[in-house]
MIDOSE-1310 file (N, C-alpha, C; in nm, 2 decimals, decimal comma, always signed):
residues 260
msqv	+3,07/-0,67/-3,32/+3,01/-0,76/-3,46/+2,96/-0,87/-3,40; +2,83/-0,86/-3,46/+2,73/-0,94/-3,40/+2,75/-1,10/-3,47; +2,81/-1,12/-3,54/+2,83/-1,25/-3,58/+2,97/-1,27/-3,59; +2,98/-1,45/-3,58/+3,12/-1,50/-3,59/+3,22/-1,44/-3,72
spne	+3,33/-1,42/-3,70/+3,40/-1,37/-3,82/+3,43/-1,49/-3,90; +3,45/-1,50/-4,04/+3,52/-1,62/-4,11/+3,68/-1,64/-4,04; +3,72/-1,51/-4,01/+3,86/-1,53/-3,98/+3,92/-1,61/-3,83; +3,79/-1,61/-3,77/+3,82/-1,71/-3,64/+3,77/-1,85/-3,67
ilnp	+3,75/-1,90/-3,77/+3,74/-2,02/-3,82/+3,84/-2,09/-3,89; +3,90/-2,20/-3,83/+4,00/-2,25/-3,88/+4,00/-2,37/-4,00; +3,89/-2,42/-3,98/+3,84/-2,53/-4,08/+3,82/-2,45/-4,18; +3,88/-2,50/-4,31/+3,89/-2,42/-4,44/+3,73/-2,46/-4,49
dlka	+3,69/-2,54/-4,50/+3,55/-2,60/-4,55/+3,43/-2,47/-4,48; +3,46/-2,50/-4,36/+3,35/-2,42/-4,26/+3,39/-2,25/-4,26; +3,53/-2,26/-4,30/+3,54/-2,07/-4,31/+3,51/-2,04/-4,44; +3,50/-2,13/-4,54/+3,43/-2,08/-4,69/+3,28/-2,04/-4,68
leqt	+3,20/-2,14/-4,60/+3,06/-2,12/-4,59/+3,05/-2,01/-4,50; +3,12/-1,96/-4,40/+3,11/-1,85/-4,31/+3,08/-1,77/-4,39; +3,21/-1,74/-4,50/+3,24/-1,63/-4,58/+3,11/-1,61/-4,68; +3,06/-1,74/-4,75/+2,96/-1,72/-4,83/+2,84/-1,67/-4,78
yfrq	+2,80/-1,70/-4,65/+2,64/-1,66/-4,59/+2,67/-1,57/-4,48; +2,78/-1,50/-4,46/+2,78/-1,41/-4,37/+2,69/-1,31/-4,37; +2,69/-1,25/-4,49/+2,54/-1,14/-4,48/+2,45/-1,22/-4,41; +2,40/-1,33/-4,49/+2,22/-1,38/-4,43/+2,28/-1,42/-4,27
ligi	+2,39/-1,45/-4,23/+2,37/-1,50/-4,10/+2,39/-1,37/-3,99; +2,42/-1,25/-4,05/+2,40/-1,13/-3,98/+2,27/-1,10/-3,94; +2,19/-1,10/-4,10/+2,08/-1,09/-4,07/+1,96/-1,17/-4,00; +2,02/-1,29/-3,99/+1,90/-1,37/-3,87/+1,96/-1,33/-3,77
nqsv	+2,07/-1,28/-3,72/+2,11/-1,29/-3,57/+2,05/-1,16/-3,54; +2,01/-1,06/-3,61/+1,93/-0,91/-3,58/+1,79/-0,98/-3,60; +1,74/-1,07/-3,67/+1,60/-1,10/-3,68/+1,55/-1,13/-3,54; +1,67/-1,23/-3,51/+1,60/-1,30/-3,39/+1,63/-1,19/-3,25
akar	+1,71/-1,11/-3,23/+1,71/-1,01/-3,16/+1,60/-0,92/-3,14; +1,52/-0,90/-3,29/+1,41/-0,82/-3,29/+1,27/-0,92/-3,27; +1,30/-1,02/-3,26/+1,17/-1,10/-3,23/+1,11/-1,07/-3,11; +1,00/-1,12/-3,07/+0,94/-1,08/-2,94/+0,87/-1,21/-2,89
fpfp	+0,91/-1,30/-2,80/+0,87/-1,42/-2,74/+0,79/-1,40/-2,62; +0,75/-1,50/-2,58/+0,67/-1,49/-2,44/+0,75/-1,48/-2,32; +0,90/-1,49/-2,36/+1,00/-1,50/-2,26/+1,14/-1,45/-2,35; +1,19/-1,38/-2,27/+1,33/-1,32/-2,34/+1,41/-1,42/-2,41
lyls	+1,46/-1,44/-2,50/+1,55/-1,50/-2,56/+1,69/-1,45/-2,63; +1,81/-1,50/-2,59/+1,93/-1,44/-2,65/+2,00/-1,57/-2,71; +2,07/-1,49/-2,83/+2,14/-1,61/-2,90/+2,28/-1,59/-2,81; +2,37/-1,68/-2,81/+2,45/-1,69/-2,72/+2,57/-1,77/-2,77
ryvg	+2,70/-1,79/-2,79/+2,78/-1,85/-2,85/+2,81/-1,99/-2,75; +2,79/-1,97/-2,60/+2,82/-2,06/-2,52/+2,71/-2,07/-2,44; +2,68/-2,19/-2,39/+2,57/-2,23/-2,31/+2,60/-2,24/-2,16; +2,53/-2,23/-2,07/+2,56/-2,30/-1,92/+2,60/-2,17/-1,87
ldpa	+2,61/-2,07/-1,91/+2,62/-1,94/-1,86/+2,54/-1,87/-1,74; +2,60/-1,79/-1,66/+2,54/-1,73/-1,53/+2,46/-1,63/-1,60; +2,30/-1,62/-1,55/+2,21/-1,54/-1,60/+2,27/-1,39/-1,58; +2,33/-1,34/-1,45/+2,39/-1,23/-1,44/+2,49/-1,19/-1,56
kqae	+2,55/-1,28/-1,64/+2,67/-1,24/-1,70/+2,62/-1,26/-1,83; +2,49/-1,28/-1,85/+2,44/-1,33/-2,00/+2,42/-1,18/-2,09; +2,42/-1,04/-2,03/+2,46/-0,92/-2,13/+2,57/-0,88/-2,20; +2,65/-0,96/-2,11/+2,80/-0,92/-2,16/+2,86/-1,05/-2,22
adsr	+2,78/-1,16/-2,26/+2,85/-1,25/-2,31/+2,83/-1,25/-2,48; +2,93/-1,37/-2,53/+2,92/-1,32/-2,67/+2,78/-1,39/-2,72; +2,70/-1,28/-2,80/+2,62/-1,29/-2,83/+2,60/-1,37/-3,03; +2,74/-1,42/-3,04/+2,75/-1,45/-3,18/+2,67/-1,62/-3,17
glef	+2,54/-1,66/-3,18/+2,48/-1,78/-3,16/+2,48/-1,86/-3,29; +2,55/-1,80/-3,40/+2,50/-1,86/-3,54/+2,65/-1,89/-3,58; +2,67/-2,03/-3,62/+2,80/-2,07/-3,68/+2,80/-2,22/-3,75; +2,87/-2,23/-3,85/+2,86/-2,36/-3,91/+2,98/-2,46/-3,83
vrfe	+2,92/-2,58/-3,83/+3,01/-2,67/-3,76/+3,00/-2,81/-3,81; +3,07/-2,91/-3,78/+3,07/-3,05/-3,83/+3,01/-3,14/-3,75; +2,92/-3,21/-3,75/+2,87/-3,29/-3,65/+2,82/-3,45/-3,72; +2,88/-3,54/-3,67/+2,86/-3,68/-3,76/+2,90/-3,68/-3,90
drti	+3,01/-3,64/-3,93/+3,03/-3,62/-4,06/+2,95/-3,54/-4,18; +2,87/-3,41/-4,11/+2,76/-3,35/-4,19/+2,81/-3,22/-4,14; +2,80/-3,11/-4,24/+2,80/-2,97/-4,20/+2,67/-2,93/-4,14; +2,67/-2,86/-4,05/+2,54/-2,83/-4,01/+2,55/-2,67/-3,93
lkit	+2,43/-2,57/-3,94/+2,43/-2,44/-3,88/+2,38/-2,47/-3,73; +2,45/-2,44/-3,67/+2,44/-2,46/-3,54/+2,37/-2,29/-3,46; +2,26/-2,31/-3,38/+2,19/-2,21/-3,35/+2,20/-2,22/-3,20; +2,23/-2,15/-3,12/+2,27/-2,15/-2,99/+2,19/-2,01/-2,93
grse	+2,13/-2,03/-2,81/+2,04/-1,95/-2,72/+2,03/-1,98/-2,59; +1,96/-1,90/-2,51/+1,92/-1,93/-2,38/+1,82/-1,83/-2,34; +1,72/-1,84/-2,23/+1,63/-1,79/-2,18/+1,68/-1,77/-2,02; +1,63/-1,60/-1,99/+1,62/-1,60/-1,87/+1,53/-1,64/-1,78
aplq	+1,39/-1,62/-1,84/+1,28/-1,64/-1,76/+1,23/-1,77/-1,86; +1,25/-1,93/-1,80/+1,16/-2,01/-1,87/+1,04/-2,03/-1,86; +1,01/-2,09/-1,98/+0,83/-2,10/-1,98/+0,78/-2,17/-1,87; +0,70/-2,13/-1,80/+0,63/-2,16/-1,71/+0,48/-2,27/-1,77
vqva	+0,50/-2,37/-1,79/+0,40/-2,46/-1,87/+0,32/-2,52/-1,74; +0,21/-2,43/-1,76/+0,08/-2,51/-1,66/+0,00/-2,60/-1,75; +0,00/-2,72/-1,66/-0,04/-2,87/-1,75/-0,17/-2,87/-1,65; -0,27/-2,86/-1,70/-0,41/-2,90/-1,64/-0,42/-3,07/-1,59
ppap	-0,46/-3,04/-1,48/-0,46/-3,22/-1,43/-0,54/-3,30/-1,49; -0,55/-3,39/-1,52/-0,63/-3,49/-1,62/-0,76/-3,49/-1,52; -0,86/-3,51/-1,62/-0,99/-3,51/-1,57/-1,03/-3,64/-1,51; -1,09/-3,65/-1,40/-1,14/-3,76/-1,31/-1,19/-3,85/-1,41
vaid	-1,15/-4,00/-1,40/-1,21/-4,09/-1,50/-1,33/-4,21/-1,36; -1,42/-4,17/-1,43/-1,51/-4,28/-1,33/-1,49/-4,41/-1,34; -1,45/-4,47/-1,25/-1,39/-4,61/-1,26/-1,52/-4,70/-1,20; -1,62/-4,74/-1,30/-1,73/-4,84/-1,24/-1,71/-4,95/-1,22
ppat	-1,73/-4,99/-1,08/-1,72/-5,13/-1,03/-1,76/-5,26/-1,14; -1,66/-5,37/-1,12/-1,71/-5,47/-1,26/-1,85/-5,50/-1,19; -1,92/-5,54/-1,27/-2,09/-5,57/-1,26/-2,05/-5,73/-1,21; -2,12/-5,76/-1,11/-2,13/-5,88/-1,06/-2,20/-5,98/-1,16
pvlt	-2,16/-6,09/-1,22/-2,21/-6,16/-1,30/-2,34/-6,20/-1,23; -2,45/-6,21/-1,34/-2,58/-6,27/-1,29/-2,60/-6,43/-1,33; -2,59/-6,52/-1,23/-2,62/-6,65/-1,22/-2,71/-6,69/-1,28; -2,72/-6,80/-1,37/-2,83/-6,85/-1,43/-2,84/-7,01/-1,38
qeda	-2,94/-7,08/-1,44/-2,94/-7,22/-1,43/-2,84/-7,32/-1,48; -2,80/-7,22/-1,61/-2,70/-7,32/-1,66/-2,58/-7,31/-1,56; -2,54/-7,19/-1,48/-2,41/-7,20/-1,38/-2,45/-7,36/-1,27; -2,60/-7,36/-1,25/-2,63/-7,46/-1,16/-2,63/-7,56/-1,22
dhmd	-2,65/-7,60/-1,32/-2,64/-7,72/-1,38/-2,51/-7,77/-1,40; -2,41/-7,66/-1,44/-2,27/-7,70/-1,42/-2,24/-7,78/-1,33; -2,30/-7,68/-1,17/-2,23/-7,74/-1,07/-2,30/-7,87/-1,03; -2,41/-7,90/-1,10/-2,48/-8,07/-1,07/-2,38/-8,15/-1,12
eryq	-2,31/-8,12/-1,27/-2,24/-8,19/-1,33/-2,10/-8,23/-1,28; -2,00/-8,11/-1,21/-1,90/-8,10/-1,16/-1,94/-8,18/-1,03; -2,01/-8,17/-0,96/-2,00/-8,23/-0,80/-2,10/-8,35/-0,83; -2,11/-8,43/-0,97/-2,24/-8,55/-0,98/-2,21/-8,65/-0,86
tqla	-2,07/-8,67/-0,86/-2,05/-8,83/-0,78/-2,09/-8,80/-0,64; -2,04/-8,66/-0,57/-2,04/-8,64/-0,43/-2,22/-8,63/-0,43; -2,29/-8,55/-0,50/-2,42/-8,51/-0,48/-2,49/-8,69/-0,47; -2,46/-8,78/-0,57/-2,50/-8,89/-0,61/-2,51/-8,99/-0,48
alhk	-2,38/-8,96/-0,37/-2,36/-9,01/-0,30/-2,43/-8,97/-0,14; -2,44/-8,85/-0,13/-2,53/-8,76/-0,06/-2,68/-8,82/-0,07; -2,72/-8,84/-0,19/-2,85/-8,86/-0,19/-2,88/-9,01/-0,16; -2,80/-9,10/-0,18/-2,78/-9,23/-0,13/-2,77/-9,26/+0,04
egta	-2,67/-9,17/+0,09/-2,70/-9,18/+0,23/-2,79/-9,07/+0,30; -2,88/-9,00/+0,23/-2,96/-8,94/+0,28/-3,09/-8,97/+0,31; -3,11/-9,05/+0,15/-3,26/-9,15/+0,16/-3,24/-9,24/+0,28; -3,12/-9,31/+0,32/-3,13/-9,40/+0,40/-3,09/-9,36/+0,59
kfhf	-3,06/-9,21/+0,58/-3,02/-9,18/+0,72/-3,09/-9,04/+0,75; -3,14/-8,96/+0,64/-3,19/-8,81/+0,66/-3,33/-8,79/+0,63; -3,42/-8,90/+0,56/-3,53/-8,90/+0,53/-3,53/-8,80/+0,36; -3,44/-8,85/+0,30/-3,43/-8,77/+0,16/-3,55/-8,83/+0,08
vaya	-3,62/-8,77/+0,00/-3,74/-8,81/-0,08/-3,67/-8,90/-0,21; -3,70/-9,01/-0,26/-3,63/-9,07/-0,36/-3,62/-9,01/-0,51; -3,77/-8,91/-0,52/-3,77/-8,86/-0,65/-3,70/-8,73/-0,66; -3,65/-8,69/-0,56/-3,58/-8,57/-0,59/-3,45/-8,55/-0,54
ppaf	-3,34/-8,59/-0,58/-3,20/-8,61/-0,54/-3,14/-8,46/-0,54; -3,06/-8,41/-0,44/-2,99/-8,28/-0,40/-2,96/-8,22/-0,51; -2,96/-8,10/-0,55/-2,94/-8,04/-0,66/-2,93/-7,90/-0,64; -2,84/-7,82/-0,74/-2,81/-7,70/-0,72/-2,93/-7,61/-0,78
vifq	-2,92/-7,51/-0,74/-3,04/-7,43/-0,83/-3,02/-7,26/-0,79; -3,06/-7,19/-0,86/-3,06/-7,05/-0,83/-3,20/-6,99/-0,76; -3,15/-6,92/-0,66/-3,26/-6,88/-0,57/-3,20/-6,70/-0,55; -3,29/-6,64/-0,59/-3,26/-6,47/-0,58/-3,11/-6,47/-0,63
dklt	-3,07/-6,51/-0,73/-2,95/-6,50/-0,82/-2,83/-6,55/-0,72; -2,86/-6,64/-0,62/-2,76/-6,72/-0,52/-2,72/-6,84/-0,58; -2,62/-6,90/-0,58/-2,63/-7,04/-0,57/-2,65/-7,10/-0,46; -2,76/-7,21/-0,49/-2,86/-7,28/-0,36/-2,85/-7,41/-0,40
lqmt	-2,79/-7,51/-0,27/-2,80/-7,64/-0,27/-2,95/-7,69/-0,21; -3,03/-7,73/-0,28/-3,14/-7,80/-0,26/-3,16/-7,94/-0,19; -3,21/-7,92/-0,10/-3,25/-8,09/-0,06/-3,38/-8,12/-0,01; -3,45/-8,19/-0,06/-3,58/-8,26/-0,02/-3,62/-8,36/+0,08
lkns	-3,66/-8,32/+0,19/-3,65/-8,42/+0,29/-3,81/-8,46/+0,33; -3,86/-8,58/+0,35/-3,99/-8,61/+0,42/-3,98/-8,62/+0,57; -4,09/-8,54/+0,60/-4,09/-8,51/+0,75/-4,14/-8,62/+0,85; -4,06/-8,65/+0,93/-4,11/-8,76/+1,00/-4,22/-8,72/+1,08
lqfd	-4,25/-8,64/+1,10/-4,37/-8,56/+1,20/-4,52/-8,59/+1,10; -4,60/-8,62/+1,16/-4,75/-8,61/+1,11/-4,81/-8,51/+1,19; -4,91/-8,45/+1,08/-5,00/-8,33/+1,16/-5,12/-8,34/+1,12; -5,22/-8,31/+1,21/-5,39/-8,31/+1,18/-5,39/-8,18/+1,14
gaks	-5,39/-8,15/+1,02/-5,42/-8,05/+0,94/-5,54/-7,95/+1,00; -5,63/-8,02/+1,06/-5,76/-7,95/+1,09/-5,74/-7,88/+1,22; -5,63/-7,95/+1,30/-5,61/-7,91/+1,46/-5,49/-7,80/+1,48; -5,41/-7,78/+1,35/-5,28/-7,73/+1,36/-5,30/-7,59/+1,29
siyk	-5,22/-7,53/+1,32/-5,20/-7,40/+1,19/-5,07/-7,42/+1,12; -5,07/-7,35/+0,99/-4,94/-7,36/+0,92/-4,84/-7,31/+0,96; -4,83/-7,19/+1,09/-4,69/-7,17/+1,15/-4,67/-7,25/+1,23; -4,74/-7,33/+1,31/-4,70/-7,40/+1,40/-4,65/-7,51/+1,36
raaq	-4,69/-7,61/+1,24/-4,65/-7,69/+1,17/-4,50/-7,68/+1,13; -4,50/-7,52/+1,08/-4,37/-7,50/+1,02/-4,23/-7,48/+1,14; -4,29/-7,44/+1,26/-4,21/-7,44/+1,36/-4,18/-7,56/+1,41; -4,26/-7,64/+1,42/-4,21/-7,78/+1,47/-4,14/-7,87/+1,40
sfdl	-4,16/-7,82/+1,23/-4,09/-7,93/+1,14/-3,94/-7,83/+1,13; -3,93/-7,75/+1,20/-3,78/-7,70/+1,20/-3,74/-7,74/+1,35; -3,79/-7,70/+1,44/-3,75/-7,77/+1,59/-3,72/-7,90/+1,59; -3,80/-7,97/+1,57/-3,81/-8,11/+1,60/-3,78/-8,21/+1,49
flap	-3,76/-8,16/+1,36/-3,73/-8,26/+1,25/-3,59/-8,20/+1,20; -3,60/-8,08/+1,14/-3,49/-8,05/+1,04/-3,35/-8,01/+1,15; -3,37/-7,94/+1,26/-3,27/-7,87/+1,32/-3,20/-7,99/+1,38; -3,23/-8,08/+1,43/-3,16/-8,22/+1,47/-3,07/-8,27/+1,39
llkd	-3,10/-8,25/+1,25/-3,00/-8,32/+1,15/-2,93/-8,22/+1,05; -2,92/-8,10/+1,10/-2,84/-8,00/+1,03/-2,68/-8,02/+1,05; -2,64/-8,04/+1,16/-2,50/-8,09/+1,23/-2,45/-8,17/+1,10; -2,54/-8,32/+1,08/-2,49/-8,42/+1,01/-2,48/-8,36/+0,87
lagr	-2,60/-8,32/+0,83/-2,64/-8,29/+0,72/-2,53/-8,17/+0,65; -2,51/-8,09/+0,70/-2,40/-7,99/+0,64/-2,25/-8,06/+0,66; -2,23/-8,12/+0,78/-2,11/-8,23/+0,76/-2,05/-8,30/+0,64; -2,17/-8,32/+0,58/-2,17/-8,40/+0,47/-2,12/-8,31/+0,34
isad	-2,11/-8,17/+0,35/-2,08/-8,09/+0,23/-1,95/-8,05/+0,25; -1,86/-8,08/+0,14/-1,73/-8,04/+0,17/-1,73/-7,88/+0,16; -1,65/-7,82/+0,26/-1,61/-7,67/+0,25/-1,56/-7,60/+0,15; -1,49/-7,71/+0,04/-1,45/-7,64/-0,08/-1,57/-7,61/-0,22
vefq	-1,67/-7,68/-0,16/-1,80/-7,67/-0,24/-1,85/-7,52/-0,24; -1,86/-7,45/-0,33/-1,87/-7,28/-0,33/-2,03/-7,26/-0,36; -2,11/-7,24/-0,25/-2,24/-7,19/-0,28/-2,31/-7,11/-0,14; -2,42/-7,04/-0,19/-2,44/-6,94/-0,10/-2,54/-6,96/+0,01
lydf	-2,63/-7,07/-0,04/-2,76/-7,11/+0,05/-2,77/-7,23/+0,07; -2,84/-7,27/+0,17/-2,94/-7,41/+0,14/-3,08/-7,40/+0,15; -3,13/-7,49/+0,05/-3,24/-7,47/+0,06/-3,32/-7,62/+0,10; -3,36/-7,63/+0,24/-3,39/-7,76/+0,28/-3,57/-7,76/+0,27
svis	-3,60/-7,83/+0,18/-3,73/-7,83/+0,14/-3,82/-7,93/+0,23; -3,90/-7,95/+0,31/-3,93/-8,04/+0,40/-4,10/-8,06/+0,36; -4,12/-8,17/+0,35/-4,27/-8,23/+0,30/-4,33/-8,29/+0,40; -4,44/-8,24/+0,46/-4,51/-8,28/+0,56/-4,63/-8,35/+0,52
rlsa	-4,68/-8,46/+0,60/-4,82/-8,52/+0,56/-4,91/-8,47/+0,66; -5,03/-8,42/+0,59/-5,15/-8,39/+0,68/-5,26/-8,47/+0,66; -5,30/-8,48/+0,77/-5,45/-8,58/+0,79/-5,56/-8,49/+0,84; -5,67/-8,50/+0,78/-5,80/-8,46/+0,81/-5,90/-8,53/+0,80
gare	-5,93/-8,64/+0,90/-6,01/-8,74/+0,89/-5,94/-8,85/+0,81; -6,06/-8,91/+0,69/-6,00/-9,01/+0,61/-5,91/-8,95/+0,51; -5,91/-8,81/+0,49/-5,82/-8,78/+0,38/-5,70/-8,72/+0,42; -5,60/-8,73/+0,33/-5,47/-8,71/+0,33/-5,40/-8,60/+0,25
ssea	-5,35/-8,49/+0,29/-5,28/-8,43/+0,19/-5,11/-8,41/+0,24; -5,04/-8,31/+0,16/-4,92/-8,26/+0,21/-4,90/-8,14/+0,17; -4,76/-8,09/+0,24/-4,76/-7,93/+0,26/-4,60/-7,94/+0,26; -4,54/-7,84/+0,17/-4,40/-7,82/+0,14/-4,35/-7,68/+0,23
vefi	-4,28/-7,70/+0,32/-4,23/-7,58/+0,41/-4,07/-7,59/+0,33; -4,02/-7,46/+0,30/-3,90/-7,45/+0,26/-3,79/-7,37/+0,36; -3,71/-7,39/+0,39/-3,62/-7,31/+0,50/-3,47/-7,28/+0,40; -3,49/-7,17/+0,37/-3,38/-7,11/+0,25/-3,29/-7,04/+0,38
cprp	-3,18/-7,11/+0,40/-3,09/-7,02/+0,51/-2,95/-7,02/+0,44; -2,89/-6,88/+0,48/-2,73/-6,87/+0,43/-2,65/-6,96/+0,48; -2,56/-7,00/+0,38/-2,47/-7,12/+0,46/-2,40/-7,10/+0,56; -2,35/-6,97/+0,58/-2,27/-6,91/+0,74/-2,36/-6,92/+0,85
avkq	-2,48/-6,87/+0,83/-2,56/-6,88/+0,92/-2,59/-7,00/+0,98; -2,59/-7,11/+0,90/-2,62/-7,27/+0,95/-2,50/-7,33/+0,99; -2,38/-7,26/+0,97/-2,27/-7,31/+1,03/-2,28/-7,21/+1,17; -2,31/-7,07/+1,18/-2,33/-7,04/+1,34/-2,40/-7,12/+1,44
fina	-2,51/-7,16/+1,34/-2,64/-7,24/+1,45/-2,59/-7,34/+1,49; -2,52/-7,41/+1,40/-2,42/-7,57/+1,43/-2,35/-7,56/+1,52; -2,26/-7,46/+1,51/-2,20/-7,38/+1,63/-2,20/-7,35/+1,78; -2,35/-7,34/+1,80/-2,40/-7,27/+1,90/-2,37/-7,13/+1,91
eitn	-2,34/-7,04/+1,84/-2,32/-6,93/+1,81/-2,46/-6,84/+1,79; -2,54/-6,89/+1,74/-2,65/-6,84/+1,75/-2,80/-6,93/+1,75; -2,92/-6,86/+1,79/-3,02/-6,92/+1,82/-3,06/-6,98/+1,72; -3,18/-7,06/+1,74/-3,27/-7,12/+1,61/-3,35/-7,00/+1,56
qqll	-3,40/-6,91/+1,65/-3,48/-6,78/+1,61/-3,36/-6,70/+1,53; -3,25/-6,70/+1,56/-3,18/-6,59/+1,46/-3,16/-6,64/+1,32; -3,13/-6,78/+1,33/-3,10/-6,86/+1,20/-3,22/-6,81/+1,11; -3,33/-6,85/+1,18/-3,47/-6,82/+1,07/-3,50/-6,68/+1,05
dqsi	-3,45/-6,60/+1,14/-3,44/-6,45/+1,11/-3,39/-6,40/+0,99; -3,25/-6,47/+0,97/-3,17/-6,45/+0,84/-3,22/-6,54/+0,73; -3,30/-6,63/+0,70/-3,37/-6,72/+0,64/-3,49/-6,68/+0,54; -3,50/-6,75/+0,47/-3,65/-6,72/+0,38/-3,71/-6,85/+0,41
ilin	-3,83/-6,85/+0,46/-3,94/-6,93/+0,50/-4,05/-6,92/+0,39; -4,08/-7,03/+0,33/-4,17/-7,05/+0,23/-4,26/-7,16/+0,28; -4,40/-7,15/+0,27/-4,49/-7,28/+0,28/-4,58/-7,27/+0,16; -4,57/-7,38/+0,10/-4,62/-7,39/-0,04/-4,62/-7,25/-0,13
gvrv	-4,49/-7,22/-0,13/-4,45/-7,14/-0,22/-4,48/-6,98/-0,16; -4,53/-6,96/-0,05/-4,57/-6,82/+0,00/-4,47/-6,79/+0,10; -4,41/-6,66/+0,13/-4,33/-6,66/+0,21/-4,38/-6,60/+0,30; -4,34/-6,67/+0,46/-4,41/-6,60/+0,58/-4,30/-6,57/+0,67
alnl	-4,34/-6,52/+0,78/-4,26/-6,49/+0,88/-4,31/-6,59/+0,99; -4,19/-6,65/+1,07/-4,17/-6,72/+1,15/-4,12/-6,72/+1,29; -4,21/-6,68/+1,40/-4,19/-6,65/+1,51/-4,21/-6,78/+1,61; -4,09/-6,81/+1,64/-4,09/-6,99/+1,73/-4,17/-6,95/+1,83
qvve	-4,15/-6,88/+1,94/-4,20/-6,84/+2,07/-4,35/-6,83/+2,05; -4,40/-6,75/+1,96/-4,54/-6,70/+1,95/-4,63/-6,80/+1,91; -4,55/-6,89/+1,81/-4,63/-7,00/+1,75/-4,66/-7,11/+1,84; -4,57/-7,14/+1,94/-4,53/-7,25/+2,04/-4,65/-7,21/+2,18
């Protein structure tokens, strides 16, 4: 017998159902046995059997049962060779590094507002001690996409424009004027103020006979390099090699030993 007999069922309601649908249950059982699946499938009244004993096991896997106050048709089966599902590995996802935000003058203006009191105090002290010009207080600007603290100083040295080169004037402006001020200047800036560059703009007076003119030399220096120079970890030339030097807005290279 390929199907559970009604006589084996004690519950009268389930027994009646089994009798009513007995022929249909046999037909389903036989249809399942003839069906072809990607893997062998057997109806079995009991689950968890040893595969070696499957052939001799009770194959009557269809019967009516009660489940949570409902009458259901239970179908029980098992497979000898479980289907091996090959899951393709997920396609690699390209993760782009987050774009570094481009700083604008608006960011620099925000820094000016945030540190307005400190900048005003620096300007006042700088005018008295460090030759700051009165018309250009320290301010934040953007240079090559980096936040830069710009300070404008009036050179205490005076040059004869007809007897000196722009390179020698720039070298002396750094060695004799700016370099001795750097330790005190940098010491006035709190370490928690975040910016990348210093822009020391040095205005020099030039005389040529009865005529006078001026020349602007900008030493745009990385903040960490300035700290290394102050701590005597690098030389003046090494600091300038890491810096950008502009004379009247034109970038130049400056070799201190050569021009001296």
